[in-house]
Phi, psi and omega in degrees: 000311185302308186300310180304318187288315180302321175295319184293314173307308188287322188294320178306307189295327171294318186276326179299341184289316180259345173243074195301338181296343172294340177297342179276351187256157180290116182295331172293322175288315165320301181300316178297320181285317180293326176300310181296318174293338174276334172286333169294312179299314179302318177295328170298318176292326175302309181303324175282342184270339187242144173315143179307321176292336172279333190298323177299319175298317181292320181296322172302316172297314181291326185286328172305328183273357179284147170302158177304133176091344183291315177301323188285325172295326182289325179296315179302315173297314178302312182297318180296311184291328181284325171297318181283332189250342189072192187276337177239122174219154175281166175299331182289317177298314174310307185295316185293311185300321180298316176300314182296332178290323176298308184296327176294331185263354179258349183249151179278352178241157183285139180300136176259181180296337175298337181263013187295319183295315180296317175306315179296319175299316180293312182289323180295313179299324173290318182282325182296314186292319191251008178298327174239023188297326180282349178277341179271000000 
């Protein structure tokens, strides 16, 4: 949880320099959503690292430690990504869709194509940070 939260805070600072529209969002909401998206990516990696029969028990332990609303946000992220990418997607699509989920939840308007690069940067930062998280 701490790693995902720290990443959310640092990512905001790095991206807001180039994407000034981020200064219009609530930073606490940003932190919460990016943290949830990062933990979703980490859960995907956990699912790949452990035997299928052990995953539900491990995930239940992890879920018990999450702040209120985080598990629900992770489920929302999962549903959105699954609907948008299907069962087989290339990393670029997955990363962009992940970023669009964050952007769509922090803004009062639906993210447009003009935010494609920002969405990809958000998703890429999350997948890059959590790709090997359980191996370290």
